[in-house]
C-alpha atoms as a printed R data frame, in Angstrom:
    type eleno elety resid chain resno       x      y      z
1   ATOM     1    CA   MET     A     1 -12.881  1.774 18.947
2   ATOM     2    CA   ILE     A     2 -11.419  5.275 18.944
3   ATOM     3    CA   GLU     A     3 -10.734  6.837 22.340
4   ATOM     4    CA   LYS     A     4 -10.017 10.550 22.203
5   ATOM     5    CA   ARG     A     5  -7.245 11.817 24.504
6   ATOM     6    CA   PRO     A     6  -7.754 15.608 24.750
7   ATOM     7    CA   PHE     A     7  -4.607 17.664 25.221
8   ATOM     8    CA   SER     A     8  -6.136 19.275 28.317
9   ATOM     9    CA   GLU     A     9  -6.380 15.852 30.013
10  ATOM    10    CA   LEU     A    10  -2.797 14.710 29.430
11  ATOM    11    CA   GLY     A    11  -0.319 14.348 32.271
12  ATOM    12    CA   ARG     A    12   1.942 17.321 32.756
13  ATOM    13    CA   PHE     A    13   5.372 18.294 34.035
14  ATOM    14    CA   GLN     A    14   6.871 21.776 33.936
15  ATOM    15    CA   ASN     A    15  10.065 23.384 35.164
16  ATOM    16    CA   ASP     A    16  12.099 26.371 34.045
17  ATOM    17    CA   TRP     A    17  13.137 24.820 30.704
18  ATOM    18    CA   LEU     A    18  10.741 21.932 29.973
19  ATOM    19    CA   ASN     A    19   6.980 21.979 29.445
20  ATOM    20    CA   ALA     A    20   5.958 18.355 28.890
21  ATOM    21    CA   HIS     A    21   2.601 16.666 28.338
22  ATOM    22    CA   TYR     A    22   2.319 12.897 28.686
23  ATOM    23    CA   HIS     A    23  -0.105 10.763 26.674
24  ATOM    24    CA   PHE     A    24   0.889  7.751 28.828
25  ATOM    25    CA   SER     A    25   2.177  7.313 32.378
26  ATOM    26    CA   PHE     A    26   5.688  8.710 32.588
27  ATOM    27    CA   SER     A    27   8.083  9.875 35.272
28  ATOM    28    CA   ASN     A    28   6.071 11.087 38.286
29  ATOM    29    CA   TRP     A    29   2.740 11.141 36.431
30  ATOM    30    CA   HIS     A    30   0.920  7.831 36.826
31  ATOM    31    CA   ASP     A    31  -2.428  6.758 35.430
32  ATOM    32    CA   PRO     A    32  -3.030  2.986 35.685
33  ATOM    33    CA   LYS     A    33  -5.391  3.197 32.686
34  ATOM    34    CA   ARG     A    34  -2.666  4.750 30.518
35  ATOM    35    CA   MET     A    35   0.379  2.530 30.920
36  ATOM    36    CA   GLY     A    36   0.835  2.057 27.186
37  ATOM    37    CA   TRP     A    37  -0.988  0.956 24.053
38  ATOM    38    CA   GLY     A    38   0.226 -2.373 22.760
39  ATOM    39    CA   ALA     A    39   3.974 -2.040 22.221
40  ATOM    40    CA   LEU     A    40   3.694  1.767 22.415
41  ATOM    41    CA   ARG     A    41   4.894  2.774 25.870
42  ATOM    42    CA   VAL     A    42   5.568  6.552 25.781
43  ATOM    43    CA   TRP     A    43   4.285  9.513 23.766
44  ATOM    44    CA   ASN     A    44   5.533 12.788 25.198
45  ATOM    45    CA   ASP     A    45   4.695 16.232 23.803
46  ATOM    46    CA   ASP     A    46   7.706 18.335 24.820
47  ATOM    47    CA   GLU     A    47   8.476 22.041 24.621
48  ATOM    48    CA   ILE     A    48  12.165 22.646 25.324
49  ATOM    49    CA   ALA     A    49  13.340 26.186 26.002
50  ATOM    50    CA   ALA     A    50  16.217 27.738 24.066
51  ATOM    51    CA   ASN     A    51  19.735 26.766 25.153
52  ATOM    52    CA   SER     A    52  18.596 23.968 27.449
53  ATOM    53    CA   GLY     A    53  17.809 20.287 27.367
54  ATOM    54    CA   PHE     A    54  18.281 16.809 28.789
55  ATOM    55    CA   PRO     A    55  21.750 16.092 30.245
56  ATOM    56    CA   PRO     A    56  23.375 12.669 29.684
57  ATOM    57    CA   HIS     A    57  21.195  9.797 30.907
58  ATOM    58    CA   PRO     A    58  20.908  6.058 30.196
59  ATOM    59    CA   HIS     A    59  18.395  3.961 28.247
60  ATOM    60    CA   ALA     A    60  18.122  0.246 27.471
61  ATOM    61    CA   ASP     A    61  15.697 -2.048 25.644
62  ATOM    62    CA   MET     A    62  13.585  0.655 24.016
63  ATOM    63    CA   GLU     A    63  13.127  2.074 20.523
64  ATOM    64    CA   ILE     A    64  13.002  5.876 20.868
65  ATOM    65    CA   ILE     A    65  11.691  7.982 17.997
66  ATOM    66    CA   THR     A    66  11.946 11.779 18.081
67  ATOM    67    CA   TYR     A    67   9.663 13.731 15.738
68  ATOM    68    CA   VAL     A    68  10.660 17.412 15.670
69  ATOM    69    CA   ARG     A    69   7.705 19.763 15.088
70  ATOM    70    CA   SER     A    70   9.509 23.110 15.344
71  ATOM    71    CA   GLY     A    71  13.035 24.231 16.098
72  ATOM    72    CA   ALA     A    72  15.734 21.564 16.347
73  ATOM    73    CA   ILE     A    73  17.275 19.111 18.797
74  ATOM    74    CA   THR     A    74  20.977 18.199 19.021
75  ATOM    75    CA   HIS     A    75  21.906 14.646 20.013
76  ATOM    76    CA   GLN     A    76  25.117 13.222 21.507
77  ATOM    77    CA   ASP     A    77  25.608  9.682 22.788
78  ATOM    78    CA   SER     A    78  28.125  7.304 24.318
79  ATOM    79    CA   LEU     A    79  28.803  5.674 20.931
80  ATOM    80    CA   GLY     A    80  30.157  8.969 19.586
81  ATOM    81    CA   ASN     A    81  27.118  9.803 17.471
82  ATOM    82    CA   GLN     A    82  26.231 13.462 17.152
83  ATOM    83    CA   GLY     A    83  23.594 15.158 15.032
84  ATOM    84    CA   ARG     A    84  21.132 18.001 14.757
85  ATOM    85    CA   THR     A    85  17.548 17.086 13.882
86  ATOM    86    CA   GLU     A    86  15.318 19.961 12.793
87  ATOM    87    CA   ALA     A    87  11.607 20.380 12.079
88  ATOM    88    CA   GLY     A    88  10.529 17.936  9.402
89  ATOM    89    CA   ASP     A    89  13.263 15.484 10.372
90  ATOM    90    CA   VAL     A    90  13.107 12.355 12.504
91  ATOM    91    CA   GLN     A    91  15.709 10.608 14.638
92  ATOM    92    CA   VAL     A    92  15.625  7.095 16.094
93  ATOM    93    CA   MET     A    93  17.694  5.503 18.836
94  ATOM    94    CA   SER     A    94  17.740  1.763 19.471
95  ATOM    95    CA   ALA     A    95  18.824  1.643 23.101
96  ATOM    96    CA   GLY     A    96  19.583 -2.102 22.933
97  ATOM    97    CA   SER     A    97  21.858 -3.370 25.695
98  ATOM    98    CA   GLY     A    98  22.431  0.171 26.926
99  ATOM    99    CA   ILE     A    99  23.381  3.661 25.788
100 ATOM   100    CA   ARG     A   100  23.804  7.097 27.333
101 ATOM   101    CA   HIS     A   101  22.709 10.178 25.437
102 ATOM   102    CA   ALA     A   102  21.999 13.872 25.815
103 ATOM   103    CA   GLU     A   103  19.523 15.995 23.886
104 ATOM   104    CA   PHE     A   104  19.858 19.773 23.869
105 ATOM   105    CA   ASN     A   105  18.071 22.636 22.195
106 ATOM   106    CA   VAL     A   106  20.969 24.859 21.224
107 ATOM   107    CA   GLU     A   107  18.702 27.062 19.107
108 ATOM   108    CA   PRO     A   108  17.639 30.632 20.046
109 ATOM   109    CA   GLU     A   109  13.979 29.546 20.125
110 ATOM   110    CA   THR     A   110  11.794 26.939 21.781
111 ATOM   111    CA   THR     A   111  11.868 23.476 20.217
112 ATOM   112    CA   THR     A   112   8.705 21.354 20.165
113 ATOM   113    CA   LEU     A   113   8.759 17.637 19.527
114 ATOM   114    CA   TYR     A   114   7.099 14.308 20.081
115 ATOM   115    CA   GLN     A   115   9.196 11.657 21.786
116 ATOM   116    CA   ILE     A   116   7.775  8.188 21.185
117 ATOM   117    CA   TRP     A   117   8.995  4.997 22.885
118 ATOM   118    CA   ILE     A   118   8.129  1.573 21.471
119 ATOM   119    CA   GLU     A   119   9.069 -1.721 23.111
120 ATOM   120    CA   PRO     A   120  11.447 -3.806 20.963
121 ATOM   121    CA   THR     A   121  10.678 -7.325 19.808
122 ATOM   122    CA   THR     A   122  13.819 -8.652 21.552
123 ATOM   123    CA   ARG     A   123  15.920 -7.377 24.428
124 ATOM   124    CA   GLY     A   124  19.585 -6.442 24.241
125 ATOM   125    CA   GLY     A   125  21.589 -6.034 21.077
126 ATOM   126    CA   GLN     A   126  23.995 -3.374 19.861
127 ATOM   127    CA   PRO     A   127  22.600  0.132 20.428
128 ATOM   128    CA   GLY     A   128  22.377  2.526 17.506
129 ATOM   129    CA   TRP     A   129  21.213  5.949 16.338
130 ATOM   130    CA   GLY     A   130  20.153  7.489 13.040
131 ATOM   131    CA   ALA     A   131  18.350 10.501 11.596
132 ATOM   132    CA   LYS     A   132  16.762 11.450  8.295
133 ATOM   133    CA   PRO     A   133  14.903 14.422  6.771
134 ATOM   134    CA   PHE     A   134  11.279 13.904  5.767
135 ATOM   135    CA   PRO     A   135  10.152 17.130  4.043
136 ATOM   136    CA   LYS     A   136   6.565 17.931  4.928
137 ATOM   137    CA   ALA     A   137   5.752 18.778  1.310
138 ATOM   138    CA   ASP     A   138   6.583 15.196  0.321
139 ATOM   139    CA   ARG     A   139   3.895 13.820  2.631
140 ATOM   140    CA   ALA     A   140   1.098 16.227  1.737
141 ATOM   141    CA   GLY     A   141  -2.145 14.298  1.486
142 ATOM   142    CA   GLN     A   142  -0.554 10.937  2.227
143 ATOM   143    CA   PHE     A   143   0.999  8.931  5.015
144 ATOM   144    CA   THR     A   144   4.759  8.474  4.753
145 ATOM   145    CA   VAL     A   145   6.479  5.787  6.815
146 ATOM   146    CA   LEU     A   146   9.116  7.515  8.928
147 ATOM   147    CA   ALA     A   147  10.403  4.629 11.048
148 ATOM   148    CA   SER     A   148   9.665  0.946 10.756
149 ATOM   149    CA   GLY     A   149  10.574 -2.506 11.954
150 ATOM   150    CA   LEU     A   150   8.470 -4.042  9.182
151 ATOM   151    CA   GLY     A   151  10.807 -3.521  6.239
152 ATOM   152    CA   ASP     A   152   9.237 -0.368  4.795
153 ATOM   153    CA   GLU     A   153  11.551  1.097  2.163
154 ATOM   154    CA   GLY     A   154  12.974  4.526  2.932
155 ATOM   155    CA   ALA     A   155  12.058  4.455  6.623
156 ATOM   156    CA   LEU     A   156  14.482  4.687  9.512
157 ATOM   157    CA   PRO     A   157  14.875  1.167 10.939
158 ATOM   158    CA   ILE     A   158  13.634  0.246 14.400
159 ATOM   159    CA   ARG     A   159  13.643 -3.129 16.189
160 ATOM   160    CA   ALA     A   160   9.932 -3.328 16.866
161 ATOM   161    CA   ASP     A   161   6.764 -4.750 15.351
162 ATOM   162    CA   ALA     A   162   5.678 -1.230 14.511
163 ATOM   163    CA   ARG     A   163   5.785  1.611 12.050
164 ATOM   164    CA   VAL     A   164   5.626  5.366 12.638
165 ATOM   165    CA   LEU     A   165   3.982  7.452  9.908
166 ATOM   166    CA   GLY     A   166   3.490 11.152  9.247
167 ATOM   167    CA   ALA     A   167   1.214 13.170  6.990
168 ATOM   168    CA   THR     A   168   0.212 16.736  6.291
169 ATOM   169    CA   VAL     A   169  -3.392 17.309  5.260
170 ATOM   170    CA   PRO     A   170  -4.525 20.615  3.734
171 ATOM   171    CA   ALA     A   171  -7.821 22.018  5.004
172 ATOM   172    CA   GLY     A   172 -10.752 20.410  3.234
173 ATOM   173    CA   GLU     A   173  -8.794 17.370  2.087
174 ATOM   174    CA   SER     A   174  -8.888 13.775  3.295
175 ATOM   175    CA   LEU     A   175  -6.773 10.639  3.425
176 ATOM   176    CA   SER     A   176  -7.257  7.078  4.604
177 ATOM   177    CA   TYR     A   177  -5.194  4.291  6.159
178 ATOM   178    CA   ARG     A   178  -6.013  0.595  6.046
179 ATOM   179    CA   ALA     A   179  -5.434 -1.029  9.403
180 ATOM   180    CA   ASP     A   180  -5.364 -4.508 10.888
181 ATOM   181    CA   PRO     A   181  -8.162 -4.419 13.501
182 ATOM   182    CA   SER     A   182  -6.078 -6.586 15.850
183 ATOM   183    CA   ARG     A   183  -3.271 -4.015 16.086
184 ATOM   184    CA   HIS     A   184  -2.906 -0.916 18.268
185 ATOM   185    CA   LEU     A   185  -2.841  2.476 16.552
186 ATOM   186    CA   TYR     A   186  -2.269  5.865 18.111
187 ATOM   187    CA   LEU     A   187  -2.695  9.204 16.324
188 ATOM   188    CA   GLY     A   188  -1.315 12.548 17.458
189 ATOM   189    CA   VAL     A   189  -2.392 15.837 15.899
190 ATOM   190    CA   ALA     A   190   0.767 17.944 15.796
191 ATOM   191    CA   SER     A   191  -1.105 20.958 14.412
192 ATOM   192    CA   GLY     A   192  -4.440 21.881 12.883
193 ATOM   193    CA   SER     A   193  -7.656 19.959 13.446
194 ATOM   194    CA   VAL     A   194  -9.098 16.800 11.937
195 ATOM   195    CA   SER     A   195 -12.055 14.466 11.982
196 ATOM   196    CA   LEU     A   196 -11.012 10.824 12.431
197 ATOM   197    CA   ASN     A   197 -13.836  8.424 11.560
198 ATOM   198    CA   GLY     A   198 -16.187 11.109 12.851
199 ATOM   199    CA   VAL     A   199 -14.201 11.867 16.049
200 ATOM   200    CA   GLU     A   200 -13.127 15.524 16.199
201 ATOM   201    CA   LEU     A   201  -9.511 16.096 17.218
202 ATOM   202    CA   ALA     A   202  -7.852 19.450 17.822
203 ATOM   203    CA   ALA     A   203  -4.172 20.365 17.820
204 ATOM   204    CA   ARG     A   204  -2.140 18.245 20.266
205 ATOM   205    CA   ASP     A   205  -4.999 15.832 20.994
206 ATOM   206    CA   GLY     A   206  -4.370 12.104 20.716
207 ATOM   207    CA   ALA     A   207  -6.518  9.112 19.824
208 ATOM   208    CA   ALA     A   208  -6.069  5.459 20.826
209 ATOM   209    CA   ILE     A   209  -7.445  3.170 18.138
210 ATOM   210    CA   THR     A   210  -8.101 -0.571 17.879
211 ATOM   211    CA   ASP     A   211 -10.639 -2.892 16.235
212 ATOM   212    CA   VAL     A   212 -10.800 -0.552 13.242
213 ATOM   213    CA   ALA     A   213 -10.163 -1.713  9.651
214 ATOM   214    CA   GLU     A   214  -9.799  1.710  8.045
215 ATOM   215    CA   LEU     A   215  -9.026  5.198  9.253
216 ATOM   216    CA   ASN     A   216 -10.657  8.054  7.363
217 ATOM   217    CA   LEU     A   217  -9.190 11.427  8.242
218 ATOM   218    CA   SER     A   218 -10.333 14.816  6.992
219 ATOM   219    CA   ALA     A   219  -8.819 18.183  7.910
220 ATOM   220    CA   SER     A   220 -10.924 21.154  8.935
221 ATOM   221    CA   ALA     A   221  -7.738 23.254  9.175
222 ATOM   222    CA   ASP     A   222  -4.301 22.582  7.693
223 ATOM   223    CA   ALA     A   223  -3.106 19.633  9.762
224 ATOM   224    CA   GLU     A   224   0.027 17.677 10.563
225 ATOM   225    CA   VAL     A   225  -0.461 14.227 12.102
226 ATOM   226    CA   VAL     A   226   1.707 11.370 13.377
227 ATOM   227    CA   LEU     A   227   0.467  7.781 13.532
228 ATOM   228    CA   VAL     A   228   1.928  4.728 15.276
229 ATOM   229    CA   ASP     A   229   0.790  1.274 14.127
230 ATOM   230    CA   CYS     A   230   2.092 -1.457 16.437
231 ATOM   231    CA   ALA     A   231   1.430 -4.930 17.826
């Protein structure tokens, strides 16, 4: 089963510095049919205006993955971690027993990103943060594991039965991904347009996937995609 989630049908919040679209129920937007997808709880498509961002706020018992699509985001937290994550890079935060953090766009341009929350396999534990570059050229025509709780080499570690993958697909080219039909997969099209097992997806659309043994993806325009594979 592949259920298309068109960008135009996502939940939305907008103020003077944030333009957010929600693939799942979040904040004041509630859809009882979209409370999560397996262990995947949140997938937000955020546009953050220049010189603005999220002031310090708490999290606990959640694995939070930030995939920067353009611009950059600067992180600070109560453990003393600080870092700037730019387009092509990924950051992860294991909230564990509790952490406070702030995320600001200190750039002179709008930053766009996906923020993905995955439920951990166990509650509590020491919180942590990390970031790593994943050059888009290195994942051309193939899925690269960006974050994983399944022991994937080279990926940022998370405490979840899940992996987060990224790929860039030139127009006219294809790639595939073997899946366990019992797991929950979710694909976001960061840019471009693709056909996923015959389902047409445009930029910023999503697709909820289960009971599928193989994903076959072909790009009709140069595309960048993010995939979550979770319990």
